[in-house]
Each structure stands twice: as C-alpha cells, then as structure tokens.
C-alpha positions in Angstrom: -5.7 144.2 231.6 -5.0 140.5 230.9 -7.0 138.6 228.5 -9.4 135.7 229.9 -8.0 132.3 230.0 -9.3 130.0 227.3 -9.6 126.2 227.6 -8.1 124.5 224.6 -10.5 122.5 222.7 -9.4 118.8 222.2 -8.4 117.9 218.7 -11.0 115.6 217.2 -9.5 112.1 216.5 -11.4 109.0 215.1 -9.9 105.8 213.9 -12.5 105.8 211.1 -10.8 108.8 209.4 -8.2 106.8 207.9 -10.8 104.9 205.7 -11.7 107.9 203.5 -8.1 109.0 203.4 -6.9 105.8 201.9 -10.0 105.8 199.6 -9.0 109.1 198.3 -5.4 108.1 197.7 -6.4 105.2 195.4 -10.1 104.3 195.2 -9.7 101.4 193.0 -7.0 99.7 195.2 -8.2 96.5 196.9 -9.5 96.9 200.5 -11.1 93.7 201.3 -11.2 90.2 199.7 -13.5 87.5 201.4 -13.4 83.8 200.3 -17.0 83.0 199.3 -16.9 79.4 200.3 -17.0 78.0 196.7 -13.4 78.6 195.8 -14.0 82.2 194.6 -13.3 85.6 196.3 -15.6 88.6 196.8 -13.3 91.7 196.2 -14.2 95.3 197.5 -12.1 98.3 196.6 -11.0 101.2 198.9 -13.7 103.5 197.4 -16.4 100.9 197.6 -15.8 100.0 201.2 -15.8 103.9 202.1 -19.1 104.3 200.3 -20.5 101.1 201.9 -19.4 102.3 205.3 -21.1 105.7 204.7 -24.3 104.0 203.7 -24.3 101.7 206.7 -23.5 104.8 208.9 -26.7 106.6 207.4 -28.9 103.6 207.9 -27.8 103.0 211.5 -28.2 106.8 212.2 -31.7 106.7 210.9 -32.5 104.2 213.7 -31.1 106.5 216.4 -27.7 104.9 216.8 -25.2 107.9 217.4 -22.8 109.2 219.8 -22.1 106.9 222.8 -24.6 104.0 221.9 -23.3 100.8 222.8 -23.8 98.3 219.9 -22.9 94.5 220.3 -21.6 93.6 217.0 -21.7 89.8 216.3 -21.0 89.6 212.6 -18.6 87.2 210.7 -15.7 88.6 208.8 -16.6 89.9 205.6 -17.9 93.3 204.0 -20.7 93.9 206.4 -18.1 93.4 209.2 -15.6 96.0 208.1 -18.6 98.5 207.0 -20.5 98.3 210.2 -17.4 98.5 212.4 -16.2 101.7 210.7 -19.6 103.0 210.4 -20.1 102.8 214.2 -16.8 104.6 214.6 -18.0 107.3 212.1 -21.1 107.7 214.2 -19.1 108.0 217.6 -21.1 104.9 218.7 -19.3 102.2 220.8 -19.1 98.8 219.3 -19.0 96.0 222.0 -16.9 93.1 220.6 -17.4 89.7 222.2 -15.9 86.3 221.1 -18.8 83.9 220.3 -16.4 81.1 221.3 -16.2 82.2 225.0 -19.4 80.1 225.9 -22.9 80.8 226.5 -22.4 81.6 230.2 -19.8 84.0 229.6 -21.4 85.6 226.7 -24.6 86.2 228.8 -22.4 87.8 231.6 -20.5 89.9 229.2 -23.4 91.3 227.5 -25.2 91.9 230.8 -22.3 93.9 232.0 -21.9 95.9 228.7 -25.6 97.0 229.0 -26.0 97.3 225.1 -28.7 99.5 223.5 -28.4 97.8 220.0 -27.4 94.3 218.9 -26.1 93.9 215.2 -25.5 90.5 214.4 -25.9 87.6 211.8 -28.9 85.4 212.0 -27.4 82.8 214.2 -26.4 85.4 216.8 -29.9 86.7 217.0 -31.2 83.2 217.4 -29.0 82.7 220.5 -29.8 86.1 221.9 -33.5 85.3 221.7 -32.9 81.8 223.2 -30.8 83.1 226.2 -32.2 86.5 226.7 -28.9 88.4 226.1 -29.3 92.0 226.7 -33.1 91.9 227.1 -33.3 94.6 229.7 -31.5 97.3 227.7 -31.8 96.6 224.1 -34.0 98.7 221.9 -32.7 98.4 218.5 -32.0 95.3 216.5 -30.3 94.9 213.1 -29.8 91.6 211.3 -27.1 90.8 208.7 -28.9 88.1 206.8 -32.3 86.5 206.9 -34.3 87.9 209.8 -36.8 85.5 211.6 -39.6 86.6 214.0 -37.6 89.0 216.3 -38.4 92.1 214.4 -36.1 95.0 214.0 -34.2 95.9 210.8 -32.3 94.3 208.0 -28.9 95.5 207.5 -29.1 95.2 203.7 -32.5 97.1 203.5 -31.0 99.7 205.7 -27.9 100.2 203.2 -30.1 99.9 200.1 -32.3 102.9 201.3 -29.4 105.0 202.6 -28.2 107.9 200.6 -24.8 107.6 198.8 -23.4 110.9 200.2 -20.5 111.0 202.6 -21.3 110.7 206.3 -19.8 113.2 208.4 -17.3 111.9 210.8 -18.3 112.3 214.5 -16.0 114.8 216.4 -14.7 112.5 218.9 -11.5 113.2 221.0 -8.7 111.0 222.0 -10.1 110.3 225.6 -13.6 109.4 224.4 -14.7 105.8 224.4 -14.4 104.1 220.9 -15.1 100.4 221.7 -15.4 97.9 224.4 -13.1 94.8 223.6 -13.7 91.7 225.9 -10.8 89.7 226.9 -10.5 85.9 225.9 -11.4 84.8 229.5 -8.5 82.3 229.4 -7.7 83.1 233.1 -11.2 84.0 234.3 -14.4 85.6 233.2 -13.8 87.8 230.1 -13.7 91.5 231.0 -14.5 94.5 228.9 -11.6 96.7 228.2 -12.6 100.4 227.4 -10.7 101.4 224.4 -10.6 105.2 223.2 -9.9 106.7 220.0 -6.6 107.8 221.3 -5.6 104.2 222.0 -6.8 102.9 218.7 -4.7 105.7 216.9 -1.6 105.0 219.0 -1.9 101.3 218.1 -2.0 102.1 214.4 1.0 104.6 214.9 3.1 102.0 216.8 2.4 99.1 214.5 3.4 100.9 211.6 6.7 102.1 213.0 7.5 98.8 214.6 7.2 96.6 211.4 7.7 99.2 208.7 4.3 98.5 207.2 3.7 100.5 204.0 0.6 101.5 202.1 -0.5 98.9 199.5 0.5 95.9 201.4 -1.7 92.9 201.7 -2.6 91.2 204.9 -3.7 87.5 205.4 -6.3 88.3 208.1 -6.9 85.3 210.2 -8.0 87.4 213.3 -11.0 89.7 212.8 -10.0 92.3 215.3 -6.4 92.7 213.8 -7.9 92.7 210.5 -9.6 96.1 211.3 -6.1 97.7 211.3 -5.8 97.0 207.7 -7.6 100.1 206.4 -5.9 102.3 208.9 -2.5 100.9 208.0 -3.2 101.1 204.2 -3.2 97.4 203.9 -5.7 95.3 202.0 -7.4 92.6 204.1 -7.8 89.0 202.8 -10.1 86.9 204.7 -9.5 83.3 203.9 -12.0 80.3 204.0 -11.8 79.5 207.8 -13.6 79.6 211.0 -11.8 82.5 212.8 -13.0 81.1 216.3 -11.3 77.7 215.4 -8.0 78.6 214.0 -6.4 75.2 214.9 -9.0 73.6 212.5 -8.0 75.7 209.6 -6.9 74.2 206.3 -3.3 75.4 205.8 -3.6 74.7 202.0 -6.4 77.3 201.7 -4.5 79.8 203.6 -1.2 79.3 201.4 -3.5 79.6 198.3 -4.8 82.8 199.5 -1.2 84.0 200.3 -0.2 83.1 196.7 -3.3 84.6 195.0 -3.1 88.0 196.6 0.7 88.1 197.1 0.2 88.7 200.8 3.1 90.6 202.5 1.8 90.3 205.9 0.4 87.2 207.7 -1.3 87.4 211.1 -0.9 83.8 212.6 -1.5 82.9 216.1 0.7 80.0 217.7 -1.7 77.3 216.5 -1.5 78.6 213.0 2.3 79.2 212.9 2.7 75.4 213.9 0.1 74.4 211.3 1.6 76.5 208.6 5.2 75.3 209.3 4.3 71.7 209.3 2.5 72.3 205.9 5.5 74.2 204.5 7.8 71.2 205.3 5.5 68.9 203.3 4.8 71.3 200.5 7.7 73.9 200.2 7.0 77.2 198.4 3.9 79.3 198.9 5.5 82.3 201.0 7.6 84.0 198.5 5.7 87.4 198.8 5.6 87.5 202.7 7.7 90.1 204.3 6.6 89.4 208.0 4.5 87.1 210.1 3.1 88.4 213.2 2.0 85.9 215.9 0.3 86.9 219.0 -2.0 85.5 221.8 0.5 83.2 223.4 4.2 82.3 222.8 4.8 80.1 219.9 7.1 77.1 220.4 10.8 77.2 219.3 10.2 74.3 217.0 7.1 75.9 215.3 9.0 79.1 214.8 11.9 77.3 213.2 9.6 75.3 210.9 8.0 78.2 209.4 10.9 80.6 209.5 13.0 78.2 207.4 10.4 78.5 204.5 10.2 82.4 204.7 12.0 84.5 202.1 15.4 86.1 203.1 14.8 88.9 205.3 11.3 87.7 206.3 10.9 87.0 210.0 8.1 85.8 212.6 7.5 88.7 214.8 5.9 88.1 218.2 4.4 91.1 219.6 3.8 90.8 223.3 0.8 92.4 224.9 -2.9 91.9 225.9 -6.4 93.2 225.0 -5.7 95.7 227.7 -2.4 96.9 226.3 -1.0 96.2 222.8 1.7 96.3 221.9 4.2 96.2 224.8 7.3 94.6 223.4 8.4 92.9 220.2 11.0 90.3 219.1 11.8 88.6 215.8 12.3 84.9 215.1 15.9 85.6 214.0 16.9 86.6 217.4 15.0 83.8 219.1 16.3 81.1 217.1 19.9 82.2 217.1 20.2 83.6 220.7 17.3 83.1 223.1 16.0 79.8 222.2 18.8 77.8 224.0 18.1 80.0 227.1 14.4 79.3 226.8 15.0 75.6 226.6 17.0 75.6 229.7 14.2 77.4 231.7 15.1 81.2 231.4 11.3 82.1 230.2 10.4 83.3 226.8 12.1 86.3 225.5 9.5 88.9 224.1 12.0 91.6 223.2 12.6 95.2 223.9 9.6 97.5 224.9 8.4 99.3 221.8 8.8 103.0 221.6 6.5 105.1 224.1 6.0 102.1 226.3 7.7 101.8 229.7 7.8 98.4 231.3 8.5 97.7 235.1 8.7 94.5 237.1 7.1 94.5 240.7 6.8 92.2 243.5 4.4 89.2 243.2 1.1 90.0 245.0 -2.6 89.1 244.3 -3.6 92.2 246.0 -4.6 95.4 244.6 -2.2 98.2 244.6 -3.9 101.7 244.6 -1.0 103.9 244.1 2.3 103.6 242.2 5.7 104.1 243.7 9.1 103.2 242.1 9.7 101.4 245.5 7.6 98.5 244.2 10.2 97.8 241.4 12.5 94.8 241.3 16.1 94.7 240.0 17.0 93.5 236.6 17.0 89.6 236.5 14.3 89.2 239.6 11.1 87.6 238.5 7.8 89.6 239.3 4.7 90.9 237.7 5.0 92.8 234.4 3.5 96.5 234.8 3.2 98.7 231.6 2.6 102.4 230.9 2.1 104.1 227.7 -0.4 105.4 225.0 -2.0 102.1 224.4 -2.7 101.1 228.1 -6.6 100.9 228.7 -7.6 102.9 231.9 -10.6 100.6 233.2 -12.8 97.7 232.5 -16.5 98.5 231.8 -18.7 97.9 234.7 -16.0 95.9 236.6 -14.8 98.3 239.3 -13.3 95.4 241.4 -11.3 93.9 238.3 -10.0 97.6 237.5 -8.8 97.8 241.2 -6.7 94.6 240.7 -5.2 95.3 237.4 -4.6 99.2 237.4 -2.4 101.4 239.4 -2.4 105.1 239.4 0.3 107.5 239.7 -0.3 110.0 242.4 1.1 112.9 240.8 -0.2 112.7 237.2 -3.2 110.4 237.5 -1.6 108.1 234.7 -2.7 104.6 234.7 -0.2 101.7 234.7 -1.5 98.2 233.7 -0.8 95.0 235.6 -0.4 92.4 232.8 -1.0 89.4 235.0 2.0 87.9 233.6 5.2 87.1 235.4 8.7 88.0 234.1 11.9 90.0 234.3 14.1 92.5 232.6 17.5 91.4 231.6 20.7 93.4 231.9 20.1 94.7 228.4 16.6 95.7 228.9 14.9 92.8 227.0 11.6 91.4 228.6 11.5 87.9 229.6 8.0 86.2 230.2 7.6 83.4 232.6 3.9 82.6 232.6 0.7 83.9 234.0 0.7 85.0 237.7 -2.4 82.8 238.5 -0.8 79.8 237.1 2.4 79.8 239.5 2.6 76.8 241.5 3.5 77.6 245.1 5.4 74.8 246.5 7.0 74.8 249.8 10.7 75.0 248.4 10.0 77.6 245.7 7.2 79.0 243.4 7.3 77.2 240.0 6.7 79.2 237.0 4.9 77.5 234.1 7.0 78.6 231.0 10.5 78.0 232.5 9.5 74.5 233.7 7.4 73.5 230.8 10.1 74.6 228.3 12.6 72.1 229.7 10.3 69.1 229.0 9.1 70.5 225.6 12.7 69.8 224.3 11.9 66.1 224.2 11.4 65.2 220.6 8.2 63.2 221.3 6.5 66.1 223.2 4.2 68.5 221.4 3.5 70.5 224.5 3.2 70.5 228.4 1.2 72.1 231.0 2.3 72.4 234.8 -0.4 72.5 237.5 -0.3 72.2 241.2 -2.6 70.0 243.6 -2.8 69.8 247.2 -1.8 66.7 249.1 -1.1 66.3 252.8 -1.2 70.1 253.2 1.5 70.7 250.6 1.1 72.0 247.1 2.5 69.1 244.7 3.5 69.9 241.0 2.1 67.8 238.3 2.9 67.9 234.5 0.5 67.3 232.0 2.2 66.0 228.7 0.6 66.1 225.2 2.8 63.8 223.0 3.4 64.5 219.4 0.8 62.8 217.2 3.5 60.3 216.0 4.4 59.2 219.5 0.9 58.6 220.9 1.5 55.0 220.7 4.7 55.2 222.5 5.1 53.2 225.8 4.0 55.9 228.5 6.2 54.4 231.2 9.4 54.8 229.1 8.4 58.3 228.1 7.7 59.3 231.6 11.1 57.9 232.7 12.9 59.9 230.2 11.0 63.2 231.1 11.8 62.5 234.8 15.4 62.3 233.8 15.1 65.4 231.8 13.7 67.3 234.8 16.7 66.3 236.9 19.0 68.2 234.9 17.8 71.7 236.2 17.3 72.9 239.7 13.9 74.4 239.0 12.2 71.3 237.6 13.9 68.5 240.0 10.7 68.5 242.0 8.3 67.7 239.3 7.9 63.9 239.2 4.2 63.4 238.6 3.1 63.1 235.0 -0.2 62.6 233.3 -0.6 62.1 229.6 -3.4 63.5 227.5 -3.8 63.8 223.7 -5.3 67.2 223.8 -5.4 70.1 226.2 -8.5 72.3 226.8 -7.5 75.8 225.2 -8.9 79.1 224.6 -11.1 79.4 221.5 -9.6 82.9 220.2 -6.0 81.6 219.9 -6.1 77.8 220.5 -2.9 78.3 222.5 -3.8 79.4 225.9 -4.1 76.2 228.1 -6.9 76.2 230.6 -4.7 74.9 233.4 -7.6 75.3 235.9 -9.3 72.6 234.3 -6.3 70.4 234.0 -5.6 71.0 237.8 -9.2 69.6 238.7 -8.5 66.7 236.5 -5.2 65.9 238.2 -6.7 66.1 241.6 -9.2 63.3 240.6 -6.7 61.1 239.0 -3.7 61.1 241.2 -3.6 59.7 244.7 
C-alpha cells in the first residue's frame, strides 16, 4: 500500500533575517551612520540596530500590526527608517513605500489604491495626511516619528522605550508572500505599486552580491533610501550623508566627498545627476575617492561626459557600473564605465542607443515588436531578431508579478507563459540585442516620436546633439501640425554657454543632425535653461510637459 502524498511546506524566507545574522557575526561593526546636520554623525552598530529593530517590532506588534498589515512608511533616512522597515519585515507586515516628491495628487491616489491600515511617518507626513485626507477610509493605526500634534495615535519613541529588549521572532514568511509595495516614480504616468515578495528581495540581494563582488564589511554611501536597505543584507554599513534624498541634484558634493573620506566608503550609489555633480566637483578638487571600489548609477542612463569626468578620478580598477532595470524588475543587465568609455560611447554618440550590458545571471531578455496593446500570452513568435528595435521584455527571479489594485496596468505590463504561468515583464523601454548578446536601450516606448517617414527614438537622436560641447542635454518630443507629427528638440545648454547666440548654436545643431540619417528630419529647436525632471533621480525628463510647451510656442 502506497503512503499518502504529502505537500511540501514552503521554506520560510524573510529579507529581515539578514540583520540578526550580520549582528551576530560582528555586533560592534558599524551598521548605520547618519549626518546630524551639525557637522557630526550618529553612529549605530549592527548589534544596536538589531536590538532597535526588535524593540520597534515589539512596539508595532502591541498595536495589532502583524502579518499582512499594509503600513505606509514615510520616514526620512536615519535610524528610525532602518529599524521600522526591518521591523515590518520581521512582523510579516507589508510596508508601502511612496516617494513624497511625486506630488500631492499622485500621493493621494497611490495611498487610496494601497488601502493602508497603518500610517507610520514623520510629523510633516502626518500633517500632509491630515490636510489632504490620505488613507482616511482604511487607516486605523497611526505612529508618529517625532513630535505628535493633534491627530492622536502613538509616538514611535514611546513604543520603543516601552518595548522589551528580547529578540522578536521572525515571521515565517515564504518566498511568494508579499513583502512590500514599492511605488514607481511616475516619470511616464501615474505611479503604480509594484508588489514585491520576500523571494524577490532575497534574489536581488543574491544577484547584487554576485554581480559586483560585494563583501561583508564594506561601507556604502547611501544617497537613495531604498537601495540603502540592501546594506544590512549585503553586510555593508550604510552612511547617510547630509542631503535631501528627494532632491539629489541639489546635494552639496563637498559633503558627499567628506562622507566618503570620513568612513572610507567602498561603494557609492549615485544617480546620473550625482554622477555629473561628483565628476564636476572632482575636476575642481582632485582626490577624495581613494577608498571607492565601485560606483553604482541607476534611474536613467548617465551621459558619457559625466561618466568620463568621474571615472577619471576613481582609483585603478574602480568603475562606474550602470545596472539596468526598473522598480518592477531590478537588476536586468549591467555594464561598467570601462567598456562604455572605450568601446560603446562612440556608437552611442552616433545614434546606436545606450549599451546597458549583458543580462545578469538568471535573467532572460527578449525583444518584441512595438505595440501599445496588452499581450495576454507569451509566444516566442513575438520575438525580433538581433539588431531589431522593439520593446524589452524580461523574465527572472526579480520580476514582480503584478501592480497592487491596478488590473489594467498589470495587463499592459505583464505577459504570462501558457504552460508554466511564469510572468514576463514589459519594461516599457525600447531597445535591441546586438550580435554578442548585449542589450542596448533606445528610450521609453511612450516617448517615441511617430513621424511619417519613420519612428524616432529619443536616446539615439538626442545622443547625436549631446555631443556638442555647449549642450548639457536635449529632449526629443513630437507635436502635430497639418495632420503630421513633427519632431522638436529641446536643448539645455551648458551653464557656461547660456549667453551664447542662440541662432548660431541652432545652426550648428542643425548641421550636426544632418550627418546622420535618423536625425536629418529634426530641424525645430527650442532652448531652455532647465528641464522638468522626476524627483527621485532628477534625470528622467518629463517630455510630456515639454511637448505641451512646444505645441504652444511653435507655429
């Protein structure tokens, strides 16, 4: 007689499990250092952070926050941010991460969709919540980090002080259980909440460690809060410098370099705006990067001049790595500045797109024909040949399966395999695979300019004009005239060239465009001393706003 079949119990997995492990390995090692705004630093060891996280978990648990509870977390980078995030993971709760810089209207919509049951935020966040009614129908628990005014609820510090100092038992979450809801930046539409599982977080940690050879004991300059959360899991200390993380382009590079020198940072996360700012600072003030092993830059492609400026001041063997991905799937591919500057930059400047490197281990990249319609079922027949530009589609362990409460958006972005049920994510980016298997990116699908002769893609066109020494960056948009879509190029001059004769600069740019087949039809130019960009990275250009402006200004 055969024995009855048994269903295997999924193995528990929780991204917060890394924190007590690294604390046990070296409890006195630095975990977090936060600039205090007065020239000093608040330092927390691994053991202290683990204990603080346990106390925060005990405190939140006493309020009824537990497995599956959706909690908005709007706390500035610092000890409370790290402790609360990992406390929520330990509880099996679901932190809802929104970017305060996305705007009041978008924030309200995101929080309404997330249907949060708890709101944990600094005083300023609670003031906005009260004024704009965020989450009013579903919120039942309020926690304030800092002074609490008239809205009631609980104070974070009081909860921590009253909590026992005993370890908090890790929730037995599994790989497929929801760990967090992370909202996209909204640079190409209303932000959407990507549903992260504990398995996705764990896969990200594994892949990042493999990709970049990150070793325990390293020190990370954390300029982007969400990436800073990987620090404890990777065994890195996180150094949070004095800057507004939602306004990186306004950061003081001197303070960032001082932090690198003070803590001998080995890893630096710098979005394209900071790569440019740090490179320009290094040109005027050489030195300050001797401890750096790598710079990671994500959010949008950094310009070739910006990469060159900073790379020239890094130690031998150190590179600027540009991992390609999105909130819905990260990482997808990666490439280093050595390859970009020595091999791919010339092709980029001639309009070949931006090389984002080989797909990382465990990730599969395909290119499909361009369509704005949903695709319900995957088929290899959708795929284009190497060298053909289409939409980038990815599959692998870091691909999110859905947007929270956004069925229509999920249908547009996800394709299911008929046999396995596995999800492939449509990146919304256009690109192609070359003969060697490297991925090249040509811009957002929604930003393509569909002229009658041919579609124009933003990155290949803009890169041609960005080679002009007096141009900081450009942005291609389309406007309709006489039933035809007409390309228009917005030009942001370098600060040193803003007083140049615009007519002469326009003639030079027109001549530059005539050198390449794909830019010859671009002969309308508008100049601006600044572009509207996303708050999170200060690099993604809001071309939709520029298109409206062009439509008003041009005959």
